[in-house]
Backbone bond lengths (Angstrom), bond angles and torsions (degrees), N, CA, C in turn:
res aa  C-N    CA-C-N  psi(-1)  N-CA   C-N-CA  omega(-1)  CA-C   N-CA-C  phi
1 M - - - 1.442 - - 1.521 107.45 -
2 T 1.292 116.37 134.96 1.454 120.62 176.34 1.518 108.73 -117.46
3 A 1.298 115.52 150.05 1.462 121.21 178.50 1.511 108.38 -119.70
4 R 1.302 115.06 147.21 1.454 119.14 175.71 1.515 108.70 -143.57
5 Q 1.299 114.90 159.22 1.456 120.61 -179.84 1.518 108.86 -101.80
6 E 1.328 115.83 135.90 1.451 120.63 177.41 1.522 109.11 -122.78
7 T 1.294 116.91 148.45 1.452 121.74 -179.94 1.521 109.79 -83.50
8 T 1.312 115.67 128.00 1.460 121.89 177.28 1.516 107.34 -130.18
9 S 1.317 117.45 127.71 1.461 120.14 -174.56 1.530 113.68 -94.14
10 R 1.323 118.85 -31.04 1.467 121.19 -175.39 1.517 109.76 -108.22
11 L 1.317 116.76 72.68 1.454 120.26 -174.40 1.515 110.08 -145.30
12 L 1.307 116.34 132.92 1.458 121.74 169.94 1.514 107.34 -105.78
13 T 1.311 116.99 139.64 1.458 117.66 173.00 1.522 107.31 -74.26
14 L 1.310 117.05 162.07 1.465 119.73 -176.98 1.524 111.52 -60.05
15 G 1.331 117.17 -31.72 1.456 120.54 178.36 1.520 113.23 -70.68
16 E 1.330 118.10 -21.54 1.460 122.47 -179.05 1.520 113.09 -96.37
17 A 1.319 117.64 -10.49 1.463 121.21 -176.22 1.529 109.73 -66.05
18 P 1.341 117.73 138.15 1.467 120.40 -178.16 1.532 113.05 -71.25
19 Q 1.325 118.21 -17.19 1.457 122.40 179.08 1.524 108.43 -135.67
20 A 1.303 116.04 177.64 1.459 120.23 175.50 1.527 108.51 -55.92
21 A 1.313 116.42 142.87 1.456 119.78 -174.94 1.519 110.74 -139.07
22 L 1.300 114.62 158.98 1.454 122.49 177.39 1.515 107.49 -136.82
23 L 1.307 116.35 126.65 1.458 120.84 175.80 1.517 107.07 -102.49
24 L 1.310 115.58 116.90 1.457 121.14 -176.11 1.523 108.43 -128.27
25 E 1.306 116.00 118.90 1.458 120.64 -179.85 1.520 109.21 -107.02
26 L 1.313 116.04 116.71 1.460 121.61 -179.14 1.518 111.71 -105.83
27 G 1.294 117.00 -2.89 1.457 122.02 -179.98 1.510 109.69 161.48
28 W 1.314 114.64 172.22 1.462 120.92 -178.90 1.513 108.72 -119.48
29 S 1.323 116.76 129.65 1.458 120.44 178.92 1.521 111.94 -68.40
30 S 1.322 117.47 -18.30 1.467 120.82 178.64 1.534 111.95 -85.63
31 N 1.344 117.34 -5.11 1.460 122.34 178.90 1.531 107.94 -103.32
32 A 1.316 116.76 119.47 1.472 120.97 -174.57 1.523 112.40 -58.18
33 K 1.330 117.75 -41.19 1.464 120.69 -179.15 1.538 110.53 -67.46
34 D 1.334 116.40 -45.11 1.462 119.56 177.59 1.521 110.80 -61.21
35 L 1.311 116.12 -44.89 1.461 120.08 -179.05 1.528 111.15 -61.29
36 A 1.327 116.70 -40.92 1.467 120.38 177.36 1.532 110.12 -62.28
37 N 1.323 117.29 -42.65 1.466 120.73 179.33 1.525 111.85 -65.27
38 L 1.339 116.74 -34.05 1.457 120.79 -178.18 1.527 113.23 -76.85
39 T 1.316 117.81 -3.15 1.461 120.66 177.58 1.526 112.55 -106.07
40 V 1.337 117.65 4.11 1.466 122.14 179.51 1.529 108.28 -97.42
41 D 1.328 116.29 116.05 1.463 120.93 -175.68 1.529 113.03 -56.01
42 D 1.321 117.94 -41.37 1.472 120.37 -179.80 1.523 111.23 -62.35
43 R 1.326 116.70 -41.07 1.475 120.07 177.86 1.523 110.94 -65.01
44 L 1.329 116.68 -42.11 1.462 120.27 179.14 1.525 110.74 -62.10
45 Q 1.325 116.72 -39.37 1.468 120.52 178.63 1.523 110.82 -63.53
46 V 1.330 116.77 -45.05 1.473 121.04 179.32 1.529 110.07 -61.83
47 M 1.334 116.67 -43.37 1.468 119.79 179.16 1.523 111.10 -65.05
48 A 1.338 117.09 -41.04 1.465 120.75 180.00 1.526 111.28 -62.43
49 V 1.320 116.82 -42.50 1.467 120.82 178.81 1.530 110.25 -65.35
50 A 1.328 116.60 -42.27 1.467 120.39 179.97 1.528 111.04 -63.09
51 V 1.326 116.95 -42.79 1.470 120.35 178.99 1.527 110.02 -65.71
52 A 1.335 117.30 -44.87 1.469 120.65 -180.00 1.524 111.19 -61.10
53 R 1.324 117.45 -43.11 1.469 120.34 178.67 1.517 111.47 -64.67
54 S 1.317 116.71 -39.79 1.469 120.73 179.62 1.520 111.30 -63.73
55 V 1.323 116.38 -45.06 1.462 120.54 178.91 1.534 110.02 -64.48
56 A 1.321 117.19 -43.52 1.468 120.71 179.20 1.524 111.17 -62.60
57 T 1.326 116.89 -40.94 1.468 120.70 178.22 1.520 110.57 -62.48
58 Y 1.329 116.69 -45.34 1.462 120.77 179.28 1.528 111.14 -61.54
59 L 1.332 116.45 -48.89 1.462 120.04 -177.79 1.524 111.99 -65.21
60 T 1.325 117.38 -36.90 1.466 120.78 177.04 1.524 110.77 -64.26
61 A 1.330 116.36 -45.56 1.468 120.10 178.99 1.523 110.50 -62.65
62 R 1.320 116.15 -40.55 1.469 119.68 179.72 1.522 110.62 -65.91
63 A 1.327 117.38 -43.11 1.461 121.04 178.68 1.521 110.92 -63.87
64 N 1.331 116.75 -42.16 1.466 120.03 178.65 1.519 111.09 -64.67
65 N 1.319 116.82 -39.60 1.463 120.50 178.55 1.511 110.50 -64.48
66 N 1.334 117.59 -42.68 1.461 121.00 177.87 1.520 111.01 -63.52
67 A 1.323 117.22 -38.69 1.471 120.67 178.75 1.518 109.98 -66.04
68 N 1.331 117.64 -40.32 1.462 121.29 178.99 1.520 111.19 -64.99
69 I 1.331 117.04 -40.47 1.457 120.73 178.99 1.518 110.21 -65.40
70 S 1.344 116.96 -42.16 1.454 120.80 179.29 1.525 111.02 -64.33
71 A 1.333 117.04 -40.70 1.467 121.12 179.58 1.519 111.18 -66.77
72 Q 1.318 117.44 -37.94 1.462 120.52 178.19 1.518 110.67 -66.36
73 G 1.338 116.60 -39.49 1.454 120.65 178.63 1.517 112.15 -65.09
74 A 1.316 117.49 -36.54 1.462 122.34 -179.71 1.526 111.06 -72.20
75 A 1.338 117.33 -29.19 1.456 121.53 -177.54 1.523 111.97 -78.33
76 Q 1.306 117.74 -17.57 1.480 119.80 -176.56 1.479 113.17 -86.61
């Protein structure tokens, strides 16, 4: 695997974002194979569903954890 640096002008780092942020890279427009994959509607649908499920799983786990912490605090 090789890494390279690319110049991006319209980007905030996660530490500079005014709200909670998520950086998700699904491909590179400068990579011909990635770009080809990003123009196929079926692939985009699969990626969209995967991202939505991942976010929902994270938020559900976070909500459940917060509920457990609140319940433990009330029991003490």
